[in-house]
C-alpha positions in Angstrom: 13.0 -45.6 -56.0 11.9 -48.7 -58.0 13.6 -49.2 -61.7 12.6 -52.6 -63.6 14.7 -53.0 -67.2 14.1 -56.5 -69.5 14.8 -55.7 -72.6 16.7 -57.3 -75.8 18.0 -55.9 -78.7 20.3 -56.8 -81.6 22.3 -54.9 -83.4 24.4 -55.7 -86.9 27.5 -54.0 -88.3 29.1 -55.7 -91.2 29.6 -59.0 -90.1 29.3 -59.0 -86.4 26.2 -59.1 -84.3 25.8 -57.7 -80.8 22.8 -59.2 -78.7 21.6 -57.3 -75.9 19.4 -59.2 -72.9 19.4 -57.4 -70.1 17.7 -58.0 -67.2 17.3 -56.3 -63.4 15.2 -55.1 -60.7 16.0 -52.9 -58.1 14.9 -50.4 -55.1 18.3 -48.9 -54.6 19.0 -45.2 -55.4 22.2 -45.9 -55.9 22.7 -48.5 -59.0 25.6 -49.6 -60.7 26.3 -51.5 -63.9 29.7 -52.4 -63.7 31.8 -54.1 -66.7 34.1 -53.8 -69.6 34.2 -51.5 -72.4 31.7 -52.7 -75.2 29.7 -55.0 -72.7 26.3 -53.2 -73.5 26.2 -50.8 -70.5 26.2 -47.7 -72.4 23.4 -49.4 -74.5 21.5 -49.9 -71.6 21.2 -46.0 -70.4 20.3 -45.6 -73.3 17.3 -47.3 -73.5 16.6 -46.3 -70.0 16.8 -42.5 -71.4 15.1 -43.2 -74.7 17.8 -42.7 -77.0 17.7 -46.2 -78.1 14.8 -48.7 -78.7 14.9 -52.4 -77.9 13.3 -54.6 -80.2 11.5 -55.9 -77.3 10.9 -55.8 -73.4 9.8 -53.7 -71.1 11.3 -50.7 -68.8 9.7 -49.3 -65.6 10.3 -46.0 -63.3 8.6 -46.0 -60.1 6.0 -48.2 -61.4 5.5 -45.9 -64.7 5.8 -47.8 -68.0 8.5 -45.9 -70.0 8.8 -49.0 -72.8 6.4 -51.9 -73.2 6.9 -53.6 -76.9 4.7 -55.9 -76.1 1.6 -52.9 -75.8 3.3 -50.5 -78.3 4.3 -47.9 -75.4 7.7 -45.6 -76.1 7.7 -42.4 -74.3 9.7 -39.6 -75.5 13.1 -39.1 -74.1 11.8 -35.5 -73.3 8.8 -36.8 -71.5 10.6 -39.5 -69.2 12.0 -37.0 -66.3 15.1 -38.8 -67.0 18.5 -36.3 -66.3 21.3 -38.0 -68.9 25.0 -37.0 -67.9 27.3 -37.8 -70.4 30.8 -38.7 -70.6 32.1 -35.5 -72.4 29.1 -33.6 -70.3 28.3 -32.0 -73.5 28.2 -28.5 -72.3 27.7 -25.7 -74.9 30.8 -24.1 -75.4 29.2 -20.7 -76.3 27.1 -20.7 -73.4 28.2 -19.3 -70.0 27.8 -21.4 -66.9 25.0 -20.2 -65.7 23.3 -20.2 -69.3 24.3 -23.9 -69.6 22.2 -24.6 -66.3 19.4 -23.0 -67.5 19.3 -24.7 -70.3 18.5 -27.8 -68.3 15.0 -26.3 -67.8 11.8 -26.4 -69.7 11.7 -24.4 -72.9 10.4 -21.0 -72.0 11.2 -21.2 -68.4 14.4 -19.6 -68.5 15.9 -16.4 -69.8 19.5 -16.9 -71.3 20.0 -13.2 -71.2 20.0 -13.3 -67.5 20.1 -17.0 -66.4 21.4 -16.2 -62.8 18.2 -14.8 -61.8 16.2 -17.8 -61.8 15.6 -19.4 -58.5 16.7 -23.1 -59.8 19.6 -21.5 -61.4 20.8 -19.6 -58.5 20.1 -22.4 -56.3 22.2 -24.8 -58.0 25.1 -22.3 -58.8 25.3 -22.1 -55.3 24.5 -25.8 -54.1 27.9 -26.5 -56.4 29.9 -23.4 -55.7 29.9 -22.2 -59.0 28.4 -18.5 -58.2 32.3 -17.0 -59.0 32.0 -18.9 -62.5 28.8 -18.2 -63.6 29.8 -15.9 -66.5 32.7 -17.8 -67.3 32.5 -20.2 -70.5 33.2 -23.9 -70.4 37.0 -23.5 -71.7 37.8 -21.3 -69.1 36.9 -23.2 -66.0 38.5 -26.9 -64.9 37.3 -30.5 -65.4 36.0 -30.6 -62.2 34.1 -27.4 -62.4 33.0 -28.5 -66.1 31.6 -31.7 -64.5 29.6 -29.6 -61.5 27.9 -27.4 -64.2 26.7 -30.7 -66.0 25.5 -32.3 -62.8 23.7 -28.7 -62.3 22.2 -28.8 -65.6 21.1 -32.5 -65.3 19.6 -31.5 -61.9 17.7 -28.5 -62.3 14.7 -29.9 -64.1 14.1 -32.1 -61.0 14.4 -35.6 -62.6 13.0 -39.0 -61.3 16.5 -40.3 -62.0 20.0 -39.2 -62.8 21.6 -41.4 -65.6 25.6 -41.0 -65.4 27.7 -42.5 -68.4 31.1 -43.2 -67.2 31.2 -39.7 -65.4 34.6 -39.4 -63.9 36.5 -40.9 -67.0 37.6 -37.7 -68.3 39.1 -36.5 -65.0 42.9 -36.9 -64.0 43.2 -39.8 -61.0 43.3 -37.4 -58.3 40.4 -35.5 -59.5 38.2 -38.3 -60.0 38.9 -39.8 -56.2 37.6 -36.0 -55.1 34.5 -36.0 -57.4 33.6 -39.5 -56.6 33.0 -38.7 -53.5 31.6 -35.3 -53.8 28.9 -37.1 -55.7 28.1 -40.0 -53.3 27.5 -36.5 -50.4 25.8 -35.1 -52.9 23.3 -37.8 -53.6 23.0 -38.8 -49.9 22.0 -34.9 -49.1 19.6 -34.6 -52.3 18.2 -38.3 -52.2 18.6 -38.4 -56.3 18.5 -41.5 -57.4 21.0 -42.9 -59.6 21.9 -45.1 -62.1 25.6 -45.2 -63.4 27.6 -47.2 -65.6 31.4 -47.9 -65.0 34.3 -50.1 -65.6 36.2 -48.7 -62.4 36.1 -50.6 -59.3 36.6 -47.6 -57.4 33.3 -46.1 -58.5 31.6 -49.7 -57.5 33.0 -49.2 -53.8 31.9 -45.7 -53.5 28.9 -45.5 -55.2 27.2 -49.1 -55.6 24.6 -50.1 -53.4 22.9 -52.1 -55.9 25.5 -53.5 -58.3 25.1 -55.3 -61.2 27.6 -56.7 -63.5 27.3 -56.7 -67.3 29.1 -58.6 -69.6 28.9 -59.6 -73.5 25.1 -57.9 -73.4 24.3 -59.9 -70.6 23.8 -59.1 -66.7 26.7 -61.6 -65.2 25.1 -63.7 -62.4 26.9 -64.9 -59.5 
């Protein structure tokens, strides 16, 4: 996998101005953007996902241009084939585990009445050990199980890259450690490229093959 991000964005709120100026290139399947809150990590992730439009610059994924301000290219989020795992997982509370996973499939390719019958949904229910919770709702399962559901929903559409926004921040300390190693093992098994943002050095140690430190809207150079 190859990712290249060269973007600029200026944001203003009242009398404050924040300037994002991010430049990095990596061929790693495990990229971590590391730094304190407010450094610009989430903005960078949103730019890759197409949820935030930079003022200028270029973003490519596997030599495919997702954004190029100079040439007027800005691929819609739905067409980028990237999966975004939000901090709070953003599961639908009124849908079961199986229905949440099925929602990751393209519209028209799933049946919310019998979601577990879809081969891809069944595969991820089994892969994450969620068969016994398929008919449960998010409020009825544990924090670790909710994270697995969110990961399954992200992976069911076979994305080119998985974007993770502070994936363990909502978990308690012991569960955080276990899920960190589970994600590492899963990534190695599936070879799914990941771009993770975090402020936790433990995430960097376990998951960071290529690490870029972000401070004050910029990549901090050693």
